[in-house]
HTML snippet that shows the backbone in 3Dmol.js (N, CA, C, O; Angstrom):
<script src="https://3Dmol.org/build/3Dmol-min.js"></script>
<div id="view" style="width:600px;height:400px;position:relative"></div>
<script>
const pdb = `
ATOM      1  N   MET A   1      57.731  53.614  43.548  1.00  0.00           N
ATOM      2  CA  MET A   1      57.026  52.446  43.432  1.00  0.00           C
ATOM      3  C   MET A   1      55.540  52.667  43.417  1.00  0.00           C
ATOM      4  O   MET A   1      55.034  53.449  44.222  1.00  0.00           O
ATOM      5  N   LEU A   2      54.805  52.000  42.520  1.00  0.00           N
ATOM      6  CA  LEU A   2      53.526  51.984  42.243  1.00  0.00           C
ATOM      7  C   LEU A   2      52.889  51.756  43.529  1.00  0.00           C
ATOM      8  O   LEU A   2      53.131  50.718  44.145  1.00  0.00           O
ATOM      9  N   GLY A   3      52.011  52.730  44.035  1.00  0.00           N
ATOM     10  CA  GLY A   3      51.311  52.437  45.308  1.00  0.00           C
ATOM     11  C   GLY A   3      51.844  53.139  46.547  1.00  0.00           C
ATOM     12  O   GLY A   3      51.211  53.196  47.602  1.00  0.00           O
ATOM     13  N   ALA A   4      53.065  53.679  46.354  1.00  0.00           N
ATOM     14  CA  ALA A   4      53.772  54.241  47.531  1.00  0.00           C
ATOM     15  C   ALA A   4      52.955  55.430  47.927  1.00  0.00           C
ATOM     16  O   ALA A   4      52.851  55.623  49.138  1.00  0.00           O
ATOM     17  N   SER A   5      52.270  56.384  46.987  1.00  0.00           N
ATOM     18  CA  SER A   5      51.597  57.372  47.323  1.00  0.00           C
ATOM     19  C   SER A   5      50.115  57.392  47.131  1.00  0.00           C
ATOM     20  O   SER A   5      49.396  58.378  46.970  1.00  0.00           O
ATOM     21  N   MET A   6      49.760  56.024  47.181  1.00  0.00           N
ATOM     22  CA  MET A   6      48.246  55.679  46.945  1.00  0.00           C
ATOM     23  C   MET A   6      47.433  56.432  48.067  1.00  0.00           C
ATOM     24  O   MET A   6      47.882  56.568  49.206  1.00  0.00           O
ATOM     25  N   THR A   7      46.322  56.866  47.703  1.00  0.00           N
ATOM     26  CA  THR A   7      45.483  57.613  48.687  1.00  0.00           C
ATOM     27  C   THR A   7      44.000  56.816  48.771  1.00  0.00           C
ATOM     28  O   THR A   7      43.138  57.252  49.534  1.00  0.00           O
ATOM     29  N   ALA A   8      43.769  55.698  47.994  1.00  0.00           N
ATOM     30  CA  ALA A   8      42.607  55.027  47.821  1.00  0.00           C
ATOM     31  C   ALA A   8      42.427  54.245  48.979  1.00  0.00           C
ATOM     32  O   ALA A   8      43.401  53.612  49.385  1.00  0.00           O
ATOM     33  N   PRO A   9      41.282  54.170  49.627  1.00  0.00           N
ATOM     34  CA  PRO A   9      40.771  53.111  50.790  1.00  0.00           C
ATOM     35  C   PRO A   9      41.449  51.704  50.497  1.00  0.00           C
ATOM     36  O   PRO A   9      41.627  51.224  49.378  1.00  0.00           O
ATOM     37  N   ASP A  10      41.760  51.190  51.600  1.00  0.00           N
ATOM     38  CA  ASP A  10      42.578  49.607  51.328  1.00  0.00           C
ATOM     39  C   ASP A  10      41.494  48.856  50.679  1.00  0.00           C
ATOM     40  O   ASP A  10      41.820  48.074  49.786  1.00  0.00           O
ATOM     41  N   ASP A  11      40.148  48.985  51.019  1.00  0.00           N
ATOM     42  CA  ASP A  11      39.281  47.994  50.305  1.00  0.00           C
ATOM     43  C   ASP A  11      38.585  48.431  49.097  1.00  0.00           C
ATOM     44  O   ASP A  11      37.514  47.901  48.799  1.00  0.00           O
ATOM     45  N   SER A  12      39.130  49.410  48.331  1.00  0.00           N
ATOM     46  CA  SER A  12      38.566  49.904  47.204  1.00  0.00           C
ATOM     47  C   SER A  12      39.159  49.172  46.036  1.00  0.00           C
ATOM     48  O   SER A  12      40.241  48.595  46.148  1.00  0.00           O
ATOM     49  N   PHE A  13      38.398  49.184  44.791  1.00  0.00           N
ATOM     50  CA  PHE A  13      38.908  48.574  43.519  1.00  0.00           C
ATOM     51  C   PHE A  13      40.217  48.999  43.307  1.00  0.00           C
ATOM     52  O   PHE A  13      41.083  48.164  43.049  1.00  0.00           O
ATOM     53  N   HIS A  14      40.521  50.384  43.392  1.00  0.00           N
ATOM     54  CA  HIS A  14      41.904  50.808  43.047  1.00  0.00           C
ATOM     55  C   HIS A  14      43.010  50.288  43.778  1.00  0.00           C
ATOM     56  O   HIS A  14      44.083  50.000  43.248  1.00  0.00           O
ATOM     57  N   ALA A  15      42.734  50.154  45.111  1.00  0.00           N
ATOM     58  CA  ALA A  15      43.698  49.535  45.927  1.00  0.00           C
ATOM     59  C   ALA A  15      44.084  48.307  45.699  1.00  0.00           C
ATOM     60  O   ALA A  15      45.264  47.957  45.738  1.00  0.00           O
ATOM     61  N   ARG A  16      42.971  47.439  45.406  1.00  0.00           N
ATOM     62  CA  ARG A  16      43.226  45.949  44.937  1.00  0.00           C
ATOM     63  C   ARG A  16      43.925  45.940  43.665  1.00  0.00           C
ATOM     64  O   ARG A  16      44.880  45.179  43.509  1.00  0.00           O
ATOM     65  N   TRP A  17      43.485  46.816  42.626  1.00  0.00           N
ATOM     66  CA  TRP A  17      44.176  46.788  41.362  1.00  0.00           C
ATOM     67  C   TRP A  17      45.760  47.185  41.433  1.00  0.00           C
ATOM     68  O   TRP A  17      46.595  46.507  40.834  1.00  0.00           O
ATOM     69  N   ILE A  18      46.078  48.222  42.133  1.00  0.00           N
ATOM     70  CA  ILE A  18      47.477  48.403  42.468  1.00  0.00           C
ATOM     71  C   ILE A  18      48.144  47.338  43.150  1.00  0.00           C
ATOM     72  O   ILE A  18      49.226  46.944  42.715  1.00  0.00           O
ATOM     73  N   ALA A  19      47.597  46.793  44.227  1.00  0.00           N
ATOM     74  CA  ALA A  19      48.134  45.698  44.884  1.00  0.00           C
ATOM     75  C   ALA A  19      48.537  44.586  43.947  1.00  0.00           C
ATOM     76  O   ALA A  19      49.648  44.062  44.030  1.00  0.00           O
ATOM     77  N   GLY A  20      47.734  44.264  43.152  1.00  0.00           N
ATOM     78  CA  GLY A  20      47.975  43.342  41.924  1.00  0.00           C
ATOM     79  C   GLY A  20      49.244  43.467  41.251  1.00  0.00           C
ATOM     80  O   GLY A  20      50.128  42.613  41.182  1.00  0.00           O
ATOM     81  N   TYR A  21      49.233  44.780  40.698  1.00  0.00           N
ATOM     82  CA  TYR A  21      50.614  45.117  40.055  1.00  0.00           C
ATOM     83  C   TYR A  21      51.775  45.183  40.945  1.00  0.00           C
ATOM     84  O   TYR A  21      52.885  45.037  40.433  1.00  0.00           O
ATOM     85  N   ASN A  22      51.667  45.402  42.319  1.00  0.00           N
ATOM     86  CA  ASN A  22      52.773  45.288  43.172  1.00  0.00           C
ATOM     87  C   ASN A  22      53.171  44.112  43.655  1.00  0.00           C
ATOM     88  O   ASN A  22      54.243  43.975  44.245  1.00  0.00           O
ATOM     89  N   ALA A  23      52.310  43.137  43.437  1.00  0.00           N
ATOM     90  CA  ALA A  23      52.464  41.779  44.140  1.00  0.00           C
ATOM     91  C   ALA A  23      53.876  41.089  43.506  1.00  0.00           C
ATOM     92  O   ALA A  23      54.121  41.162  42.302  1.00  0.00           O
ATOM     93  N   PRO A  24      54.640  40.512  44.323  1.00  0.00           N
ATOM     94  CA  PRO A  24      55.885  39.972  43.905  1.00  0.00           C
ATOM     95  C   PRO A  24      55.783  38.961  42.762  1.00  0.00           C
ATOM     96  O   PRO A  24      56.699  38.885  41.943  1.00  0.00           O
ATOM     97  N   GLU A  25      54.702  38.182  42.680  1.00  0.00           N
ATOM     98  CA  GLU A  25      54.509  37.175  41.649  1.00  0.00           C
ATOM     99  C   GLU A  25      54.392  37.900  40.461  1.00  0.00           C
ATOM    100  O   GLU A  25      54.991  37.512  39.458  1.00  0.00           O
ATOM    101  N   TYR A  26      53.545  39.119  40.442  1.00  0.00           N
ATOM    102  CA  TYR A  26      53.362  39.790  39.147  1.00  0.00           C
ATOM    103  C   TYR A  26      54.655  40.368  38.622  1.00  0.00           C
ATOM    104  O   TYR A  26      55.059  40.161  37.478  1.00  0.00           O
ATOM    105  N   ARG A  27      55.320  41.151  39.577  1.00  0.00           N
ATOM    106  CA  ARG A  27      56.647  41.813  39.190  1.00  0.00           C
ATOM    107  C   ARG A  27      57.748  40.652  38.779  1.00  0.00           C
ATOM    108  O   ARG A  27      58.611  40.923  37.944  1.00  0.00           O
ATOM    109  N   GLU A  28      57.692  39.498  39.327  1.00  0.00           N
ATOM    110  CA  GLU A  28      58.721  38.383  38.770  1.00  0.00           C
ATOM    111  C   GLU A  28      58.156  38.049  37.449  1.00  0.00           C
ATOM    112  O   GLU A  28      58.943  38.010  36.503  1.00  0.00           O
ATOM    113  N   LEU A  29      56.952  37.812  37.253  1.00  0.00           N
ATOM    114  CA  LEU A  29      56.545  37.442  35.912  1.00  0.00           C
ATOM    115  C   LEU A  29      56.889  38.363  34.849  1.00  0.00           C
ATOM    116  O   LEU A  29      57.437  38.014  33.804  1.00  0.00           O
ATOM    117  N   THR A  30      56.580  39.455  35.118  1.00  0.00           N
ATOM    118  CA  THR A  30      56.914  40.680  34.157  1.00  0.00           C
ATOM    119  C   THR A  30      58.479  40.725  33.888  1.00  0.00           C
ATOM    120  O   THR A  30      58.925  40.926  32.758  1.00  0.00           O
ATOM    121  N   ALA A  31      59.281  40.525  34.998  1.00  0.00           N
ATOM    122  CA  ALA A  31      60.803  40.465  34.744  1.00  0.00           C
ATOM    123  C   ALA A  31      61.096  39.329  33.882  1.00  0.00           C
ATOM    124  O   ALA A  31      61.923  39.446  32.977  1.00  0.00           O
ATOM    125  N   TRP A  32      60.439  38.170  34.111  1.00  0.00           N
ATOM    126  CA  TRP A  32      60.822  37.038  33.461  1.00  0.00           C
ATOM    127  C   TRP A  32      60.417  37.222  31.834  1.00  0.00           C
ATOM    128  O   TRP A  32      61.225  36.878  30.971  1.00  0.00           O
ATOM    129  N   LEU A  33      59.312  37.700  31.539  1.00  0.00           N
ATOM    130  CA  LEU A  33      58.810  38.051  30.286  1.00  0.00           C
ATOM    131  C   LEU A  33      59.712  39.020  29.596  1.00  0.00           C
ATOM    132  O   LEU A  33      60.007  38.848  28.413  1.00  0.00           O
ATOM    133  N   ARG A  34      60.198  40.116  30.345  1.00  0.00           N
ATOM    134  CA  ARG A  34      61.150  40.810  29.643  1.00  0.00           C
ATOM    135  C   ARG A  34      62.450  40.356  29.215  1.00  0.00           C
ATOM    136  O   ARG A  34      63.019  40.820  28.226  1.00  0.00           O
ATOM    137  N   ARG A  35      62.983  39.337  30.047  1.00  0.00           N
ATOM    138  CA  ARG A  35      63.983  38.602  29.777  1.00  0.00           C
ATOM    139  C   ARG A  35      63.832  37.728  28.687  1.00  0.00           C
ATOM    140  O   ARG A  35      64.732  37.655  27.851  1.00  0.00           O
ATOM    141  N   PHE A  36      62.748  37.017  28.582  1.00  0.00           N
ATOM    142  CA  PHE A  36      62.412  36.137  27.417  1.00  0.00           C
ATOM    143  C   PHE A  36      62.278  36.842  26.160  1.00  0.00           C
ATOM    144  O   PHE A  36      62.829  36.336  25.182  1.00  0.00           O
ATOM    145  N   VAL A  37      61.582  38.022  26.006  1.00  0.00           N
ATOM    146  CA  VAL A  37      61.647  38.803  24.774  1.00  0.00           C
ATOM    147  C   VAL A  37      62.955  39.379  24.412  1.00  0.00           C
ATOM    148  O   VAL A  37      63.378  39.356  23.256  1.00  0.00           O
ATOM    149  N   ASP A  38      63.602  39.903  25.421  1.00  0.00           N
ATOM    150  CA  ASP A  38      65.004  40.297  25.000  1.00  0.00           C
ATOM    151  C   ASP A  38      65.927  39.202  24.530  1.00  0.00           C
ATOM    152  O   ASP A  38      66.709  39.438  23.609  1.00  0.00           O
ATOM    153  N   ARG A  39      65.885  38.024  25.106  1.00  0.00           N
ATOM    154  CA  ARG A  39      66.465  36.937  24.387  1.00  0.00           C
ATOM    155  C   ARG A  39      65.968  36.588  22.959  1.00  0.00           C
ATOM    156  O   ARG A  39      66.817  36.404  22.087  1.00  0.00           O
ATOM    157  N   LEU A  40      64.740  36.493  22.683  1.00  0.00           N
ATOM    158  CA  LEU A  40      64.122  36.291  21.296  1.00  0.00           C
ATOM    159  C   LEU A  40      64.615  37.631  20.446  1.00  0.00           C
ATOM    160  O   LEU A  40      65.020  37.443  19.299  1.00  0.00           O
ATOM    161  N   GLY A  41      64.593  38.802  20.913  1.00  0.00           N
ATOM    162  CA  GLY A  41      65.178  39.773  20.155  1.00  0.00           C
ATOM    163  C   GLY A  41      66.588  39.539  19.555  1.00  0.00           C
ATOM    164  O   GLY A  41      66.937  39.777  18.399  1.00  0.00           O
ATOM    165  N   GLN A  42      67.372  38.997  20.624  1.00  0.00           N
ATOM    166  CA  GLN A  42      68.818  39.014  20.174  1.00  0.00           C
ATOM    167  C   GLN A  42      69.176  37.946  19.099  1.00  0.00           C
ATOM    168  O   GLN A  42      70.197  38.013  18.415  1.00  0.00           O
ATOM    169  N   SER A  43      68.249  36.955  19.010  1.00  0.00           N
ATOM    170  CA  SER A  43      68.422  36.131  17.863  1.00  0.00           C
ATOM    171  C   SER A  43      67.597  36.256  16.700  1.00  0.00           C
ATOM    172  O   SER A  43      67.711  35.480  15.752  1.00  0.00           O
ATOM    173  N   ALA A  44      66.702  37.276  16.730  1.00  0.00           N
ATOM    174  CA  ALA A  44      65.704  37.475  15.681  1.00  0.00           C
ATOM    175  C   ALA A  44      66.418  38.104  14.263  1.00  0.00           C
ATOM    176  O   ALA A  44      67.356  38.895  14.172  1.00  0.00           O
ATOM    177  N   SER A  45      65.661  37.488  13.257  1.00  0.00           N
ATOM    178  CA  SER A  45      66.138  38.105  11.988  1.00  0.00           C
ATOM    179  C   SER A  45      65.599  39.515  11.940  1.00  0.00           C
ATOM    180  O   SER A  45      64.841  39.962  12.801  1.00  0.00           O
ATOM    181  N   ASP A  46      66.065  40.258  10.796  1.00  0.00           N
ATOM    182  CA  ASP A  46      65.409  41.537  10.769  1.00  0.00           C
ATOM    183  C   ASP A  46      63.995  41.584  10.450  1.00  0.00           C
ATOM    184  O   ASP A  46      63.306  42.511  10.877  1.00  0.00           O
ATOM    185  N   GLU A  47      63.485  40.620   9.704  1.00  0.00           N
ATOM    186  CA  GLU A  47      62.220  40.468   9.515  1.00  0.00           C
ATOM    187  C   GLU A  47      61.313  40.131  10.722  1.00  0.00           C
ATOM    188  O   GLU A  47      60.204  40.663  10.782  1.00  0.00           O
ATOM    189  N   GLU A  48      61.721  39.276  11.685  1.00  0.00           N
ATOM    190  CA  GLU A  48      61.201  38.875  12.901  1.00  0.00           C
ATOM    191  C   GLU A  48      61.189  40.116  13.889  1.00  0.00           C
ATOM    192  O   GLU A  48      60.263  40.411  14.645  1.00  0.00           O
ATOM    193  N   GLU A  49      62.540  40.869  13.723  1.00  0.00           N
ATOM    194  CA  GLU A  49      62.430  42.049  14.727  1.00  0.00           C
ATOM    195  C   GLU A  49      61.410  43.086  14.354  1.00  0.00           C
ATOM    196  O   GLU A  49      60.797  43.692  15.232  1.00  0.00           O
ATOM    197  N   GLU A  50      61.195  43.324  12.979  1.00  0.00           N
ATOM    198  CA  GLU A  50      60.352  44.310  12.650  1.00  0.00           C
ATOM    199  C   GLU A  50      58.873  43.798  12.978  1.00  0.00           C
ATOM    200  O   GLU A  50      58.043  44.645  13.309  1.00  0.00           O
ATOM    201  N   ARG A  51      58.481  42.375  12.898  1.00  0.00           N
ATOM    202  CA  ARG A  51      57.163  42.043  13.237  1.00  0.00           C
ATOM    203  C   ARG A  51      57.132  42.328  14.774  1.00  0.00           C
ATOM    204  O   ARG A  51      56.112  42.801  15.275  1.00  0.00           O
ATOM    205  N   MET A  52      58.293  42.031  15.568  1.00  0.00           N
ATOM    206  CA  MET A  52      58.100  42.359  17.019  1.00  0.00           C
ATOM    207  C   MET A  52      57.949  43.841  17.327  1.00  0.00           C
ATOM    208  O   MET A  52      57.284  44.238  18.284  1.00  0.00           O
ATOM    209  N   ARG A  53      58.521  44.561  16.573  1.00  0.00           N
ATOM    210  CA  ARG A  53      58.400  45.941  16.649  1.00  0.00           C
ATOM    211  C   ARG A  53      57.015  46.557  16.307  1.00  0.00           C
ATOM    212  O   ARG A  53      56.633  47.581  16.873  1.00  0.00           O
ATOM    213  N   GLN A  54      56.266  45.911  15.365  1.00  0.00           N
ATOM    214  CA  GLN A  54      55.095  46.154  15.037  1.00  0.00           C
ATOM    215  C   GLN A  54      54.057  45.832  15.965  1.00  0.00           C
ATOM    216  O   GLN A  54      53.081  46.549  16.188  1.00  0.00           O
ATOM    217  N   ALA A  55      54.345  44.531  16.594  1.00  0.00           N
ATOM    218  CA  ALA A  55      53.416  44.003  17.652  1.00  0.00           C
ATOM    219  C   ALA A  55      53.477  44.875  18.875  1.00  0.00           C
ATOM    220  O   ALA A  55      52.441  45.048  19.518  1.00  0.00           O
ATOM    221  N   PHE A  56      54.625  45.451  19.258  1.00  0.00           N
ATOM    222  CA  PHE A  56      54.821  46.223  20.484  1.00  0.00           C
ATOM    223  C   PHE A  56      53.993  47.478  20.083  1.00  0.00           C
ATOM    224  O   PHE A  56      53.108  47.828  20.864  1.00  0.00           O
ATOM    225  N   HIS A  57      54.175  48.115  19.059  1.00  0.00           N
ATOM    226  CA  HIS A  57      53.554  49.363  18.709  1.00  0.00           C
ATOM    227  C   HIS A  57      52.074  49.222  18.653  1.00  0.00           C
ATOM    228  O   HIS A  57      51.419  50.162  19.103  1.00  0.00           O
ATOM    229  N   ALA A  58      51.377  48.072  18.115  1.00  0.00           N
ATOM    230  CA  ALA A  58      50.088  47.845  18.243  1.00  0.00           C
ATOM    231  C   ALA A  58      49.625  47.669  19.706  1.00  0.00           C
ATOM    232  O   ALA A  58      48.590  48.211  20.094  1.00  0.00           O
ATOM    233  N   SER A  59      50.369  46.932  20.493  1.00  0.00           N
ATOM    234  CA  SER A  59      49.867  46.630  21.996  1.00  0.00           C
ATOM    235  C   SER A  59      49.917  48.024  22.567  1.00  0.00           C
ATOM    236  O   SER A  59      48.916  48.375  23.193  1.00  0.00           O
ATOM    237  N   ALA A  60      50.886  48.852  22.461  1.00  0.00           N
ATOM    238  CA  ALA A  60      50.841  50.274  23.142  1.00  0.00           C
ATOM    239  C   ALA A  60      49.821  51.087  22.479  1.00  0.00           C
ATOM    240  O   ALA A  60      49.209  51.830  23.246  1.00  0.00           O
ATOM    241  N   ARG A  61      49.474  51.135  21.203  1.00  0.00           N
ATOM    242  CA  ARG A  61      48.344  51.710  20.692  1.00  0.00           C
ATOM    243  C   ARG A  61      47.014  51.414  21.428  1.00  0.00           C
ATOM    244  O   ARG A  61      46.279  52.306  21.852  1.00  0.00           O
ATOM    245  N   TYR A  62      46.751  50.022  21.550  1.00  0.00           N
ATOM    246  CA  TYR A  62      45.492  49.534  22.154  1.00  0.00           C
ATOM    247  C   TYR A  62      45.435  49.924  23.644  1.00  0.00           C
ATOM    248  O   TYR A  62      44.430  50.364  24.203  1.00  0.00           O
ATOM    249  N   GLU A  63      46.643  49.709  24.224  1.00  0.00           N
ATOM    250  CA  GLU A  63      46.741  50.253  25.746  1.00  0.00           C
ATOM    251  C   GLU A  63      46.386  51.859  25.907  1.00  0.00           C
ATOM    252  O   GLU A  63      45.675  52.266  26.826  1.00  0.00           O
ATOM    253  N   TYR A  64      46.844  52.539  25.118  1.00  0.00           N
ATOM    254  CA  TYR A  64      46.483  54.019  24.858  1.00  0.00           C
ATOM    255  C   TYR A  64      44.942  54.241  24.646  1.00  0.00           C
ATOM    256  O   TYR A  64      44.282  55.000  25.356  1.00  0.00           O
ATOM    257  N   LEU A  65      44.478  53.577  23.700  1.00  0.00           N
ATOM    258  CA  LEU A  65      43.163  53.792  23.418  1.00  0.00           C
ATOM    259  C   LEU A  65      42.202  53.157  24.629  1.00  0.00           C
ATOM    260  O   LEU A  65      41.161  53.741  24.932  1.00  0.00           O
ATOM    261  N   PHE A  66      42.497  52.270  25.116  1.00  0.00           N
ATOM    262  CA  PHE A  66      41.784  51.598  26.467  1.00  0.00           C
ATOM    263  C   PHE A  66      41.530  52.835  27.473  1.00  0.00           C
ATOM    264  O   PHE A  66      40.420  53.276  27.768  1.00  0.00           O
ATOM    265  N   TRP A  67      42.724  53.291  27.923  1.00  0.00           N
ATOM    266  CA  TRP A  67      42.758  54.304  28.940  1.00  0.00           C
ATOM    267  C   TRP A  67      42.028  55.642  28.422  1.00  0.00           C
ATOM    268  O   TRP A  67      41.218  56.220  29.146  1.00  0.00           O
ATOM    269  N   ASP A  68      42.339  56.088  27.183  1.00  0.00           N
ATOM    270  CA  ASP A  68      41.633  57.162  26.645  1.00  0.00           C
ATOM    271  C   ASP A  68      40.194  57.025  26.782  1.00  0.00           C
ATOM    272  O   ASP A  68      39.504  57.908  27.291  1.00  0.00           O
ATOM    273  N   ALA A  69      39.699  55.855  26.304  1.00  0.00           N
ATOM    274  CA  ALA A  69      38.349  55.535  26.331  1.00  0.00           C
ATOM    275  C   ALA A  69      37.679  55.672  27.776  1.00  0.00           C
ATOM    276  O   ALA A  69      36.571  56.176  27.957  1.00  0.00           O
ATOM    277  N   ALA A  70      38.433  55.199  28.699  1.00  0.00           N
ATOM    278  CA  ALA A  70      38.123  55.348  30.127  1.00  0.00           C
ATOM    279  C   ALA A  70      37.992  56.735  30.460  1.00  0.00           C
ATOM    280  O   ALA A  70      36.971  57.174  30.989  1.00  0.00           O
ATOM    281  N   TRP A  71      39.002  57.455  30.168  1.00  0.00           N
ATOM    282  CA  TRP A  71      39.113  58.930  30.401  1.00  0.00           C
ATOM    283  C   TRP A  71      37.875  59.664  30.017  1.00  0.00           C
ATOM    284  O   TRP A  71      37.303  60.523  30.688  1.00  0.00           O
ATOM    285  N   ARG A  72      37.565  59.238  28.926  1.00  0.00           N
ATOM    286  CA  ARG A  72      36.350  59.890  28.189  1.00  0.00           C
ATOM    287  C   ARG A  72      34.937  59.349  28.494  1.00  0.00           C
ATOM    288  O   ARG A  72      33.885  59.753  27.999  1.00  0.00           O
ATOM    289  N   LEU A  73      35.087  58.452  29.315  1.00  0.00           N
ATOM    290  CA  LEU A  73      33.900  57.651  29.792  1.00  0.00           C
ATOM    291  C   LEU A  73      32.983  57.189  28.709  1.00  0.00           C
ATOM    292  O   LEU A  73      31.762  57.327  28.634  1.00  0.00           O
ATOM    293  N   GLU A  74      33.949  56.519  27.750  1.00  0.00           N
ATOM    294  CA  GLU A  74      33.124  56.068  26.590  1.00  0.00           C
ATOM    295  C   GLU A  74      32.573  54.661  26.854  1.00  0.00           C
ATOM    296  O   GLU A  74      33.198  53.879  27.569  1.00  0.00           O
ATOM    297  N   LEU A  75      31.540  54.372  26.346  1.00  0.00           N
ATOM    298  CA  LEU A  75      30.667  53.109  26.695  1.00  0.00           C
ATOM    299  C   LEU A  75      31.077  52.083  25.557  1.00  0.00           C
ATOM    300  O   LEU A  75      31.292  52.512  24.423  1.00  0.00           O
ATOM    301  N   TRP A  76      31.171  50.928  25.806  1.00  0.00           N
ATOM    302  CA  TRP A  76      31.396  49.769  24.888  1.00  0.00           C
ATOM    303  C   TRP A  76      30.067  49.734  23.683  1.00  0.00           C
ATOM    304  O   TRP A  76      28.909  49.753  24.102  1.00  0.00           O
ATOM    305  N   PRO A  77      30.309  49.689  22.388  1.00  0.00           N
ATOM    306  CA  PRO A  77      29.242  49.834  21.609  1.00  0.00           C
ATOM    307  C   PRO A  77      28.316  48.514  21.523  1.00  0.00           C
ATOM    308  O   PRO A  77      27.297  48.519  20.833  1.00  0.00           O
TER     309      PRO A  77
END
`;
const viewer = $3Dmol.createViewer("view");
viewer.addModel(pdb, "pdb");
viewer.setStyle({}, {cartoon: {color: "spectrum"}});
viewer.zoomTo();
viewer.render();
</script>
């Protein structure tokens, strides 16, 4: 589980950030959203499913780019 091996001080930004992702409310919401999207996918047409796939790939790409920019200490233009 996220946070099980955390070494950040309890009052640090990182500890608060990890605690947010570990919060029961957040985990319940993400579980609900996964079930919701799975239900949508079960009844989606081939065209809708392809649009869902493209949206997922775009979101994953943006997530990667966000963390890559942070890793490289890139500043916002």
